[in-house]
KERO-623409 format. One record per residue (C-alpha): residue number from 0; residue in one letter; x, y, z. Coordinates in Angstrom, 1 decimal, m for minus. Layout:
! residues N
<node NUM 'a' <X Y Z>>
...
! end
This chain:
! residues 471
<node 0 'x' <m17.5 m1.8 20.6>>
<node 1 'x' <m15.2 1.2 20.4>>
<node 2 'x' <m15.0 4.3 22.5>>
<node 3 'x' <m17.7 6.9 21.9>>
<node 4 'x' <m16.9 10.4 20.6>>
<node 5 'x' <m16.6 13.4 22.8>>
<node 6 'x' <m20.3 14.3 22.8>>
<node 7 'x' <m21.9 13.2 26.1>>
<node 8 'x' <m25.3 11.8 25.3>>
<node 9 'x' <m26.4 12.1 29.0>>
<node 10 'x' <m25.9 15.9 29.2>>
<node 11 'x' <m28.8 18.3 28.5>>
<node 12 'x' <m29.6 18.9 24.9>>
<node 13 'x' <m28.7 22.1 23.2>>
<node 14 'x' <m31.5 23.8 21.3>>
<node 15 'x' <m30.5 25.1 17.9>>
<node 16 'x' <m29.7 28.8 17.6>>
<node 17 'x' <m32.4 30.5 15.4>>
<node 18 'x' <m29.9 32.3 13.4>>
<node 19 'x' <m28.1 29.0 12.8>>
<node 20 'x' <m31.4 27.3 11.7>>
<node 21 'x' <m32.2 30.2 9.4>>
<node 22 'x' <m28.8 29.7 7.6>>
<node 23 'x' <m28.9 25.9 7.4>>
<node 24 'x' <m32.5 25.8 6.1>>
<node 25 'x' <m32.2 28.7 3.6>>
<node 26 'x' <m32.6 27.5 0.0>>
<node 27 'x' <m29.5 27.3 m2.1>>
<node 28 'x' <m29.9 28.4 m5.7>>
<node 29 'x' <m27.4 27.2 m8.3>>
<node 30 'x' <m27.4 28.3 m11.8>>
<node 31 'x' <m30.1 25.9 m12.8>>
<node 32 'x' <m31.2 24.1 m9.7>>
<node 33 'x' <m32.5 25.2 m6.3>>
<node 34 'x' <m32.1 23.1 m3.2>>
<node 35 'x' <m34.4 23.6 m0.3>>
<node 36 'x' <m31.6 23.8 2.4>>
<node 37 'x' <m27.8 23.5 2.8>>
<node 38 'x' <m27.7 19.8 3.7>>
<node 39 'x' <m26.7 17.2 1.2>>
<node 40 'x' <m26.4 13.5 1.6>>
<node 41 'x' <m23.1 12.6 m0.1>>
<node 42 'x' <m22.5 9.4 m2.0>>
<node 43 'x' <m23.0 6.3 0.1>>
<node 44 'x' <m24.7 2.9 m0.5>>
<node 45 'x' <m24.1 m0.8 m0.1>>
<node 46 'x' <m24.3 m4.0 m2.1>>
<node 47 'x' <m28.1 m4.0 m2.1>>
<node 48 'x' <m28.8 m4.3 m5.9>>
<node 49 'x' <m28.7 m7.2 m8.2>>
<node 50 'x' <m25.3 m8.7 m9.2>>
<node 51 'x' <m25.8 m7.6 m12.9>>
<node 52 'x' <m26.3 m3.9 m11.9>>
<node 53 'x' <m30.1 m3.9 m12.2>>
<node 54 'x' <m31.8 m2.1 m9.3>>
<node 55 'x' <m34.0 m3.3 m6.4>>
<node 56 'x' <m36.7 m1.9 m4.3>>
<node 57 'x' <m34.2 m2.0 m1.4>>
<node 58 'x' <m32.2 0.6 m3.2>>
<node 59 'x' <m35.3 2.8 m3.5>>
<node 60 'x' <m36.1 2.3 0.0>>
<node 61 'x' <m32.6 3.1 1.2>>
<node 62 'x' <m32.6 6.5 m0.8>>
<node 63 'x' <m36.1 7.4 0.3>>
<node 64 'x' <m35.1 7.1 4.0>>
<node 65 'x' <m32.8 10.1 3.7>>
<node 66 'x' <m35.2 12.0 1.6>>
<node 67 'x' <m37.8 11.6 4.3>>
<node 68 'x' <m35.3 12.6 6.9>>
<node 69 'x' <m35.1 16.1 5.4>>
<node 70 'x' <m32.0 16.5 3.4>>
<node 71 'x' <m32.2 19.0 0.4>>
<node 72 'x' <m30.5 16.8 m2.0>>
<node 73 'x' <m29.2 13.2 m2.2>>
<node 74 'x' <m26.0 12.3 m4.2>>
<node 75 'x' <m26.4 8.7 m5.4>>
<node 76 'x' <m24.1 5.8 m4.8>>
<node 77 'x' <m21.4 5.6 m7.3>>
<node 78 'x' <m23.2 4.7 m10.4>>
<node 79 'x' <m20.9 2.7 m12.9>>
<node 80 'x' <m21.0 3.9 m16.4>>
<node 81 'x' <m19.6 0.5 m17.6>>
<node 82 'x' <m19.4 m2.9 m15.8>>
<node 83 'x' <m15.7 m3.2 m16.5>>
<node 84 'x' <m15.2 m0.1 m14.2>>
<node 85 'x' <m17.5 m0.9 m11.5>>
<node 86 'x' <m16.1 m0.6 m7.9>>
<node 87 'x' <m18.1 m3.5 m6.4>>
<node 88 'x' <m20.8 m5.8 m7.7>>
<node 89 'x' <m24.4 m5.3 m6.6>>
<node 90 'x' <m24.5 m1.6 m7.3>>
<node 91 'x' <m27.1 m0.2 m9.8>>
<node 92 'x' <m25.4 0.7 m13.0>>
<node 93 'x' <m26.3 3.4 m15.5>>
<node 94 'x' <m24.4 1.8 m18.4>>
<node 95 'x' <m27.3 1.1 m20.7>>
<node 96 'x' <m30.7 2.6 m21.6>>
<node 97 'x' <m32.6 m0.3 m20.0>>
<node 98 'x' <m31.5 1.2 m16.6>>
<node 99 'x' <m33.2 4.5 m17.1>>
<node 100 'x' <m36.6 3.2 m15.7>>
<node 101 'x' <m35.0 2.1 m12.4>>
<node 102 'x' <m33.3 5.5 m11.9>>
<node 103 'x' <m36.6 7.2 m12.7>>
<node 104 'x' <m38.3 5.2 m10.1>>
<node 105 'x' <m35.7 6.3 m7.5>>
<node 106 'x' <m36.2 10.0 m8.5>>
<node 107 'x' <m40.0 9.7 m8.2>>
<node 108 'x' <m39.8 8.4 m4.7>>
<node 109 'x' <m37.2 10.9 m3.5>>
<node 110 'x' <m39.1 13.9 m5.2>>
<node 111 'x' <m42.2 13.0 m3.0>>
<node 112 'x' <m40.3 14.6 m0.1>>
<node 113 'x' <m39.2 17.9 m1.9>>
<node 114 'x' <m35.6 16.4 m2.2>>
<node 115 'x' <m33.5 16.6 m5.3>>
<node 116 'x' <m31.6 13.5 m6.6>>
<node 117 'x' <m28.2 13.9 m8.3>>
<node 118 'x' <m26.5 10.7 m9.8>>
<node 119 'x' <m22.7 10.3 m9.2>>
<node 120 'x' <m21.3 8.9 m12.4>>
<node 121 'x' <m18.4 6.6 m11.7>>
<node 122 'x' <m15.7 4.5 m13.1>>
<node 123 'x' <m13.3 2.6 m10.9>>
<node 124 'x' <m10.0 2.6 m12.8>>
<node 125 'x' <m7.6 0.7 m10.7>>
<node 126 'x' <m9.5 1.3 m7.5>>
<node 127 'x' <m11.9 m1.7 m8.0>>
<node 128 'x' <m12.3 m3.5 m4.8>>
<node 129 'x' <m14.1 m6.6 m6.1>>
<node 130 'x' <m14.2 m7.0 m9.9>>
<node 131 'x' <m17.1 m9.6 m10.1>>
<node 132 'x' <m17.3 m12.6 m12.4>>
<node 133 'x' <m17.8 m10.4 m15.6>>
<node 134 'x' <m14.3 m9.0 m15.1>>
<node 135 'x' <m12.4 m12.2 m14.0>>
<node 136 'x' <m10.3 m12.2 m17.2>>
<node 137 'x' <m9.8 m8.5 m17.6>>
<node 138 'x' <m8.6 m5.5 m15.5>>
<node 139 'x' <m10.4 m2.2 m15.4>>
<node 140 'x' <m9.0 0.5 m17.7>>
<node 141 'x' <m6.9 3.1 m15.9>>
<node 142 'x' <m4.7 6.1 m16.3>>
<node 143 'x' <m1.6 4.1 m15.7>>
<node 144 'x' <m0.6 0.5 m15.0>>
<node 145 'x' <0.9 1.3 m11.6>>
<node 146 'x' <m0.9 m0.6 m8.8>>
<node 147 'x' <m2.4 1.4 m5.9>>
<node 148 'x' <m0.3 1.9 m2.9>>
<node 149 'x' <m2.4 0.3 m0.2>>
<node 150 'x' <m4.2 m2.7 m1.6>>
<node 151 'x' <m2.1 m3.2 m4.8>>
<node 152 'x' <m5.3 m2.8 m7.1>>
<node 153 'x' <m4.3 m2.9 m10.8>>
<node 154 'x' <m5.5 m1.7 m14.1>>
<node 155 'x' <m4.6 m1.7 m17.6>>
<node 156 'x' <m3.2 1.6 m19.1>>
<node 157 'x' <m5.7 3.1 m21.5>>
<node 158 'x' <m4.7 3.9 m25.0>>
<node 159 'x' <m5.6 7.4 m26.3>>
<node 160 'x' <m8.5 5.8 m28.2>>
<node 161 'x' <m9.7 4.1 m25.0>>
<node 162 'x' <m9.6 7.4 m23.2>>
<node 163 'x' <m11.9 9.0 m25.8>>
<node 164 'x' <m14.1 6.0 m25.7>>
<node 165 'x' <m14.5 6.4 m22.0>>
<node 166 'x' <m15.3 10.1 m22.4>>
<node 167 'x' <m18.3 9.0 m24.7>>
<node 168 'x' <m19.5 6.6 m22.1>>
<node 169 'x' <m19.6 9.3 m19.5>>
<node 170 'x' <m21.6 11.5 m21.9>>
<node 171 'x' <m24.0 8.7 m22.7>>
<node 172 'x' <m24.5 8.0 m18.9>>
<node 173 'x' <m25.2 11.7 m18.5>>
<node 174 'x' <m28.0 11.6 m21.1>>
<node 175 'x' <m29.6 8.7 m19.2>>
<node 176 'x' <m29.6 10.7 m16.0>>
<node 177 'x' <m31.6 13.6 m17.8>>
<node 178 'x' <m33.9 11.2 m19.5>>
<node 179 'x' <m34.7 9.6 m16.1>>
<node 180 'x' <m36.1 12.9 m14.9>>
<node 181 'x' <m33.4 13.4 m12.3>>
<node 182 'x' <m32.0 16.7 m11.1>>
<node 183 'x' <m28.3 16.5 m11.8>>
<node 184 'x' <m25.0 14.8 m12.1>>
<node 185 'x' <m21.9 14.5 m10.1>>
<node 186 'x' <m18.6 13.4 m11.6>>
<node 187 'x' <m16.8 11.2 m9.2>>
<node 188 'x' <m13.5 13.0 m9.7>>
<node 189 'x' <m11.8 12.5 m6.3>>
<node 190 'x' <m10.9 9.8 m3.7>>
<node 191 'x' <m8.8 7.7 m6.0>>
<node 192 'x' <m11.1 6.7 m8.8>>
<node 193 'x' <m10.5 7.2 m12.5>>
<node 194 'x' <m10.4 10.9 m12.6>>
<node 195 'x' <m8.0 11.0 m9.6>>
<node 196 'x' <m5.7 8.6 m11.4>>
<node 197 'x' <m5.3 11.1 m14.2>>
<node 198 'x' <m5.2 14.1 m12.0>>
<node 199 'x' <m2.8 13.1 m9.3>>
<node 200 'x' <1.0 13.6 m10.1>>
<node 201 'x' <1.6 10.7 m7.7>>
<node 202 'x' <m0.4 8.2 m9.8>>
<node 203 'x' <m0.3 9.4 m13.4>>
<node 204 'x' <2.7 8.0 m15.2>>
<node 205 'x' <1.5 8.7 m18.7>>
<node 206 'x' <3.7 10.3 m21.3>>
<node 207 'x' <1.2 11.4 m23.8>>
<node 208 'x' <m1.1 14.4 m23.8>>
<node 209 'x' <m2.9 13.1 m20.7>>
<node 210 'x' <0.2 13.0 m18.5>>
<node 211 'x' <2.9 15.2 m17.2>>
<node 212 'x' <1.8 18.9 m16.6>>
<node 213 'x' <m1.2 19.7 m14.5>>
<node 214 'x' <m3.0 20.9 m17.6>>
<node 215 'x' <m2.4 17.6 m19.4>>
<node 216 'x' <m3.5 15.6 m16.3>>
<node 217 'x' <m6.7 17.6 m16.1>>
<node 218 'x' <m7.4 17.0 m19.7>>
<node 219 'x' <m9.5 13.9 m19.3>>
<node 220 'x' <m11.8 15.5 m16.7>>
<node 221 'x' <m12.1 18.5 m18.8>>
<node 222 'x' <m13.1 16.6 m21.9>>
<node 223 'x' <m15.7 14.7 m20.0>>
<node 224 'x' <m17.2 17.9 m18.8>>
<node 225 'x' <m17.3 19.2 m22.3>>
<node 226 'x' <m19.0 15.9 m23.6>>
<node 227 'x' <m21.5 15.9 m20.9>>
<node 228 'x' <m22.5 19.5 m21.5>>
<node 229 'x' <m22.9 18.7 m25.3>>
<node 230 'x' <m25.1 15.7 m24.3>>
<node 231 'x' <m27.3 17.4 m21.6>>
<node 232 'x' <m27.0 21.0 m22.4>>
<node 233 'x' <m26.2 24.0 m20.2>>
<node 234 'x' <m29.4 24.0 m18.3>>
<node 235 'x' <m28.8 20.7 m16.4>>
<node 236 'x' <m27.0 20.7 m13.1>>
<node 237 'x' <m23.4 19.3 m13.2>>
<node 238 'x' <m21.1 19.2 m10.1>>
<node 239 'x' <m17.5 17.9 m9.9>>
<node 240 'x' <m16.3 16.2 m6.7>>
<node 241 'x' <m12.7 17.2 m6.2>>
<node 242 'x' <m9.9 16.4 m3.6>>
<node 243 'x' <m7.8 19.5 m3.8>>
<node 244 'x' <m5.1 17.8 m1.8>>
<node 245 'x' <m3.9 14.3 m2.4>>
<node 246 'x' <m2.4 13.4 1.0>>
<node 247 'x' <m1.0 10.5 m1.0>>
<node 248 'x' <1.5 9.3 1.5>>
<node 249 'x' <m0.7 9.5 4.6>>
<node 250 'x' <m0.4 5.8 5.1>>
<node 251 'x' <2.5 4.8 2.9>>
<node 252 'x' <5.0 7.4 4.0>>
<node 253 'x' <7.6 6.2 1.6>>
<node 254 'x' <5.4 7.4 m1.3>>
<node 255 'x' <5.3 11.0 m2.7>>
<node 256 'x' <2.8 13.4 m1.3>>
<node 257 'x' <1.1 14.1 m4.5>>
<node 258 'x' <m0.6 17.4 m5.4>>
<node 259 'x' <m1.1 20.1 m3.0>>
<node 260 'x' <m3.8 22.9 m2.5>>
<node 261 'x' <m2.2 25.3 m5.1>>
<node 262 'x' <m2.8 22.7 m7.8>>
<node 263 'x' <m6.2 21.7 m6.5>>
<node 264 'x' <m7.3 25.3 m6.5>>
<node 265 'x' <m6.0 25.7 m10.1>>
<node 266 'x' <m8.1 22.6 m11.0>>
<node 267 'x' <m11.2 24.2 m9.4>>
<node 268 'x' <m10.8 27.2 m11.6>>
<node 269 'x' <m10.4 25.1 m14.7>>
<node 270 'x' <m13.6 23.0 m14.0>>
<node 271 'x' <m15.5 26.1 m13.4>>
<node 272 'x' <m14.4 27.5 m16.7>>
<node 273 'x' <m15.3 24.2 m18.4>>
<node 274 'x' <m18.9 24.5 m17.2>>
<node 275 'x' <m19.6 22.9 m14.0>>
<node 276 'x' <m22.3 24.5 m11.8>>
<node 277 'x' <m20.7 23.5 m8.4>>
<node 278 'x' <m17.6 21.9 m6.7>>
<node 279 'x' <m18.0 19.3 m3.9>>
<node 280 'x' <m14.7 19.4 m1.9>>
<node 281 'x' <m13.4 16.1 m0.4>>
<node 282 'x' <m9.9 14.9 0.1>>
<node 283 'x' <m7.3 12.1 m0.4>>
<node 284 'x' <m5.9 10.1 m3.4>>
<node 285 'x' <m7.5 6.9 m2.3>>
<node 286 'x' <m10.6 5.5 m0.6>>
<node 287 'x' <m10.8 4.8 2.2>>
<node 288 'x' <m8.2 7.3 3.5>>
<node 289 'x' <m7.2 8.3 7.0>>
<node 290 'x' <m8.8 11.8 6.3>>
<node 291 'x' <m11.8 10.4 4.4>>
<node 292 'x' <m13.9 9.2 6.1>>
<node 293 'x' <m12.0 10.6 9.2>>
<node 294 'x' <m11.6 7.9 11.8>>
<node 295 'x' <m9.9 4.7 12.7>>
<node 296 'x' <m9.7 1.7 10.6>>
<node 297 'x' <m11.7 m1.0 12.6>>
<node 298 'x' <m9.2 m3.8 12.2>>
<node 299 'x' <m11.3 m6.4 14.0>>
<node 300 'x' <m14.0 m5.9 11.3>>
<node 301 'x' <m11.4 m5.8 8.5>>
<node 302 'x' <m10.3 m9.4 9.7>>
<node 303 'x' <m13.8 m10.6 9.1>>
<node 304 'x' <m14.8 m9.1 5.8>>
<node 305 'x' <m11.4 m8.3 4.1>>
<node 306 'x' <m11.1 m11.9 2.7>>
<node 307 'x' <m13.5 m10.8 0.0>>
<node 308 'x' <m10.8 m8.8 m1.5>>
<node 309 'x' <m7.8 m11.2 m1.1>>
<node 310 'x' <m7.8 m11.9 m4.8>>
<node 311 'x' <m8.2 m8.3 m5.9>>
<node 312 'x' <m4.7 m6.8 m5.5>>
<node 313 'x' <m1.1 m7.7 m5.1>>
<node 314 'x' <m0.9 m6.3 m1.4>>
<node 315 'x' <m4.3 m7.7 m0.3>>
<node 316 'x' <m2.9 m11.1 1.3>>
<node 317 'x' <m0.3 m9.1 3.1>>
<node 318 'x' <m3.0 m6.7 4.5>>
<node 319 'x' <m5.3 m9.6 5.5>>
<node 320 'x' <m2.5 m11.1 7.6>>
<node 321 'x' <m1.9 m7.7 9.2>>
<node 322 'x' <m5.6 m7.5 10.0>>
<node 323 'x' <m6.1 m11.1 11.0>>
<node 324 'x' <m3.3 m11.4 13.6>>
<node 325 'x' <m3.7 m9.3 16.7>>
<node 326 'x' <0.2 m9.1 17.1>>
<node 327 'x' <0.5 m7.4 13.7>>
<node 328 'x' <m2.4 m4.9 14.1>>
<node 329 'x' <m0.2 m2.2 15.7>>
<node 330 'x' <1.6 m1.8 12.4>>
<node 331 'x' <m1.5 m0.9 10.5>>
<node 332 'x' <m2.9 1.1 13.4>>
<node 333 'x' <0.3 3.2 13.4>>
<node 334 'x' <0.3 3.7 9.6>>
<node 335 'x' <m3.3 4.6 9.5>>
<node 336 'x' <m3.4 6.9 12.4>>
<node 337 'x' <0.1 8.7 12.1>>
<node 338 'x' <m1.4 11.8 10.4>>
<node 339 'x' <m4.7 11.8 12.1>>
<node 340 'x' <m4.5 14.9 14.3>>
<node 341 'x' <m8.1 14.6 15.2>>
<node 342 'x' <m7.8 11.4 17.4>>
<node 343 'x' <m8.0 11.4 21.2>>
<node 344 'x' <m5.5 9.3 23.2>>
<node 345 'x' <m8.0 6.3 23.5>>
<node 346 'x' <m8.2 6.2 19.7>>
<node 347 'x' <m11.6 7.8 19.3>>
<node 348 'x' <m12.4 10.7 17.2>>
<node 349 'x' <m12.4 14.1 18.8>>
<node 350 'x' <m15.4 15.5 16.9>>
<node 351 'x' <m14.5 19.1 17.6>>
<node 352 'x' <m11.4 18.5 15.5>>
<node 353 'x' <m12.9 16.2 12.9>>
<node 354 'x' <m16.1 17.9 12.1>>
<node 355 'x' <m15.3 20.2 9.2>>
<node 356 'x' <m11.9 18.7 8.4>>
<node 357 'x' <m12.1 19.8 4.9>>
<node 358 'x' <m13.2 23.3 5.4>>
<node 359 'x' <m9.7 25.0 4.9>>
<node 360 'x' <m9.5 23.3 1.6>>
<node 361 'x' <m13.1 24.2 0.7>>
<node 362 'x' <m12.5 27.9 1.7>>
<node 363 'x' <m9.5 28.1 m0.5>>
<node 364 'x' <m11.6 26.7 m3.4>>
<node 365 'x' <m14.5 29.0 m2.7>>
<node 366 'x' <m12.2 32.1 m2.6>>
<node 367 'x' <m11.0 31.2 m6.2>>
<node 368 'x' <m14.3 30.4 m7.9>>
<node 369 'x' <m17.7 32.0 m8.3>>
<node 370 'x' <m19.7 28.9 m8.3>>
<node 371 'x' <m21.2 27.3 m5.1>>
<node 372 'x' <m18.9 25.0 m3.0>>
<node 373 'x' <m20.2 22.0 m1.1>>
<node 374 'x' <m17.9 20.6 1.6>>
<node 375 'x' <m18.0 17.1 3.1>>
<node 376 'x' <m16.2 16.2 6.4>>
<node 377 'x' <m18.0 14.8 9.4>>
<node 378 'x' <m20.7 17.4 9.9>>
<node 379 'x' <m23.5 16.6 12.4>>
<node 380 'x' <m24.0 19.6 14.6>>
<node 381 'x' <m25.9 22.8 13.7>>
<node 382 'x' <m23.5 25.3 15.2>>
<node 383 'x' <m20.6 23.9 13.2>>
<node 384 'x' <m22.4 23.7 10.0>>
<node 385 'x' <m23.8 27.3 10.4>>
<node 386 'x' <m20.4 28.6 11.4>>
<node 387 'x' <m18.9 27.2 8.1>>
<node 388 'x' <m21.7 28.9 6.1>>
<node 389 'x' <m21.4 32.2 8.0>>
<node 390 'x' <m17.7 32.4 7.5>>
<node 391 'x' <m18.2 31.8 3.7>>
<node 392 'x' <m16.1 28.7 3.7>>
<node 393 'x' <m18.7 26.8 1.8>>
<node 394 'x' <m22.4 27.1 0.6>>
<node 395 'x' <m23.6 23.7 1.8>>
<node 396 'x' <m22.3 20.7 3.5>>
<node 397 'x' <m22.6 17.0 2.7>>
<node 398 'x' <m22.9 14.2 5.1>>
<node 399 'x' <m22.7 10.4 5.0>>
<node 400 'x' <m22.0 8.4 8.2>>
<node 401 'x' <m23.9 11.0 10.4>>
<node 402 'x' <m27.0 10.3 8.3>>
<node 403 'x' <m26.5 6.6 8.4>>
<node 404 'x' <m26.5 6.8 12.1>>
<node 405 'x' <m29.4 9.2 12.3>>
<node 406 'x' <m31.3 9.5 8.9>>
<node 407 'x' <m33.6 12.1 10.4>>
<node 408 'x' <m30.7 14.4 11.3>>
<node 409 'x' <m31.9 17.3 9.2>>
<node 410 'x' <m35.3 17.2 10.9>>
<node 411 'x' <m33.5 17.1 14.2>>
<node 412 'x' <m31.4 20.2 13.4>>
<node 413 'x' <m34.6 22.2 12.9>>
<node 414 'x' <m35.0 22.0 16.7>>
<node 415 'x' <m31.7 20.9 18.3>>
<node 416 'x' <m28.0 21.4 17.8>>
<node 417 'x' <m27.4 17.7 17.2>>
<node 418 'x' <m29.1 14.5 16.6>>
<node 419 'x' <m32.0 13.2 18.7>>
<node 420 'x' <m30.3 9.8 19.0>>
<node 421 'x' <m26.6 9.1 19.9>>
<node 422 'x' <m24.4 10.8 17.4>>
<node 423 'x' <m22.2 9.1 14.8>>
<node 424 'x' <m19.0 8.0 16.6>>
<node 425 'x' <m16.9 7.9 13.3>>
<node 426 'x' <m15.9 4.4 14.2>>
<node 427 'x' <m16.0 3.4 10.5>>
<node 428 'x' <m17.6 m0.1 11.1>>
<node 429 'x' <m20.1 1.0 8.4>>
<node 430 'x' <m17.3 1.6 5.9>>
<node 431 'x' <m15.6 m1.8 6.3>>
<node 432 'x' <m18.8 m3.9 6.7>>
<node 433 'x' <m20.0 m2.7 3.3>>
<node 434 'x' <m17.7 m5.2 1.6>>
<node 435 'x' <m20.1 m8.0 2.5>>
<node 436 'x' <m23.1 m6.5 4.3>>
<node 437 'x' <m25.8 m3.9 3.8>>
<node 438 'x' <m24.5 m0.4 4.5>>
<node 439 'x' <m25.8 0.7 8.0>>
<node 440 'x' <m24.5 1.8 11.3>>
<node 441 'x' <m22.8 m1.0 12.9>>
<node 442 'x' <m21.6 0.7 16.1>>
<node 443 'x' <m23.3 m1.4 18.7>>
<node 444 'x' <m22.4 1.1 21.5>>
<node 445 'x' <m25.0 3.5 19.9>>
<node 446 'x' <m27.8 0.8 20.4>>
<node 447 'x' <m26.9 0.0 24.0>>
<node 448 'x' <m30.1 1.6 25.4>>
<node 449 'x' <m32.2 1.0 22.3>>
<node 450 'x' <m32.3 m2.8 22.0>>
<node 451 'x' <m28.7 m3.8 21.5>>
<node 452 'x' <m27.4 m5.9 18.7>>
<node 453 'x' <m30.8 m7.1 17.5>>
<node 454 'x' <m32.0 m3.6 17.2>>
<node 455 'x' <m28.9 m2.6 15.2>>
<node 456 'x' <m29.4 m5.5 12.8>>
<node 457 'x' <m33.1 m4.9 12.5>>
<node 458 'x' <m32.3 m1.3 11.4>>
<node 459 'x' <m29.8 m2.4 8.9>>
<node 460 'x' <m32.3 m4.9 7.4>>
<node 461 'x' <m35.3 m2.6 7.3>>
<node 462 'x' <m34.6 m1.5 3.8>>
<node 463 'x' <m35.6 m5.0 2.5>>
<node 464 'x' <m39.1 m4.8 3.9>>
<node 465 'x' <m41.6 m5.3 1.1>>
<node 466 'x' <m38.7 m6.2 m1.1>>
<node 467 'x' <m40.0 m7.8 m4.3>>
<node 468 'x' <m37.3 m6.9 m6.8>>
<node 469 'x' <m37.4 m4.2 m9.4>>
<node 470 'x' <m35.4 m5.4 m12.4>>
! end
């Protein structure tokens, strides 16, 4: 168990300010979609589907939990458009028409709660944590052949023909989203995955029309947006998730910084002109990243689950040794935390500093575009969310770990400034456990007065109740 955040659960609870509540629970109208409030669940999930990418009832139960809790919209887990580019096995894919029925079933369950469901279309590129047996004899396609800086994950540089083929696969997946009766699409164009690998000057080494200048590096994303629009029309919601600042050398200080905010804002203007309806602001050129999700890297958990990745990259065995041996852990801890200005001296996250960490970037993007901006970054208190909305820094916020800890947080915020149960501590145990275990809150300190370890595991396993498979 790690230190708890600087929210004292024993102090009297603070009621939500009525004006804050009115802001947070006001509907948000996009060009072709209206969401009932300003709270989105950002893309999270775990290895809870079948190995071949077919979906399960556990996935449906997982998504419905957040819809029932009151979020206005759910952004799905990363949905691979092709098995070669999946990030991990056991995630539902959207790579063929046979998958449409499953995604429709999720939408029907989520829609019962007046919640919208947006599918995040994804392709890993080099950032493929565990390839799976289907990919044992091939690497994923990527922008360049350069391995990633942290794990040493590799890809094969795409030919121009392969780039155009991938554009078509994104468009086909978009068609499936619409045919499934869902509410929109998010392009996974941040956090180190395939679009970032084209966009980032620190990663893209191409010498053709997809490399070099910012306009060339943005070409792939803009072509995908155009192809998606041609497939689904102008009347279907489309959002791009962007990391306006790379922070590429946050851990590996010997690397270049990558692109800064000026380039990111220019990209936001380009994707607006290309036809997206909203921009979702994140940060960082890899995932995980010291700023996303903000918090420590729980090295004791890494030592347990990271062996699953040892065969995945050229640096993974080195990393495993650094995680495994206590004497070496200070090296990783220093590298991971050296730019984390939101940490307290005891290593816990100062929530006042971490909540809304990406708001300056979101505000810069919002000032440059005329479409709504959604911002992610550790939100879980009404007064901080409302302050961001009131200041015009964003139009909505997205949450992940805070909702894992408290799926009913939106309902709580109708009455209170924060969650009814202990808040998310940003310990990131959920993040690391996902390599092998169901995605859930694994901060045992939060369950100290609620049944301890057994209660924590029961909550993690609750999505499997009545599990009978889906296909």
